[in-house]
C-alpha positions in Angstrom: 93.6 -142.8 -103.8 93.4 -144.0 -107.5 96.4 -144.0 -109.6 96.2 -141.7 -112.6 98.6 -142.1 -115.5 98.8 -139.2 -117.9 101.3 -138.2 -120.6 104.0 -137.1 -118.1 106.0 -140.3 -117.8 109.1 -138.8 -116.0 107.5 -139.6 -112.6 105.1 -142.5 -113.4 105.6 -145.6 -115.4 102.7 -147.6 -116.9 104.7 -150.8 -116.4 107.0 -151.5 -113.5 107.6 -155.1 -112.5 110.2 -156.2 -109.9 112.3 -158.8 -111.7 114.8 -160.5 -109.6 116.2 -164.0 -109.0 113.5 -165.0 -106.5 110.8 -164.2 -109.2 112.8 -166.2 -111.7 112.9 -169.3 -109.4 109.0 -169.2 -109.1 108.6 -169.4 -112.9 110.7 -171.7 -115.0 110.0 -169.6 -118.1 112.0 -166.7 -116.6 115.8 -166.3 -116.6 117.8 -165.3 -113.6 118.6 -161.7 -114.3 121.7 -161.7 -112.2 123.4 -164.5 -114.1 121.8 -164.6 -117.6 123.5 -162.5 -120.3 121.3 -160.0 -122.1 123.0 -160.0 -125.4 124.0 -156.4 -124.9 127.3 -157.1 -123.2 126.2 -157.7 -119.6 123.5 -159.4 -117.6 119.8 -158.8 -117.8 120.0 -157.0 -114.5 122.8 -154.7 -115.5 121.7 -153.9 -119.0 117.9 -153.9 -118.9 116.6 -153.3 -115.4 116.3 -149.9 -113.7 116.9 -150.5 -110.0 115.8 -154.1 -110.3 112.6 -153.1 -112.1 111.5 -154.0 -115.6 110.0 -151.0 -117.3 108.9 -149.8 -120.7 112.3 -148.5 -121.3 113.8 -151.9 -120.7 112.7 -153.1 -124.1 
């Protein structure tokens, strides 16, 4: 079944990438989201991820 993305984004996100410490260890250009500060008062994981997922709203 193909994925169809329309204008109703409350149930589908055009970008959703699992961003966790294991992904960060695979790529030296990524920061560990659990320990790296976001600049917003907490860690990347706490301030910018939704359930461990990087989405459009993260930016």
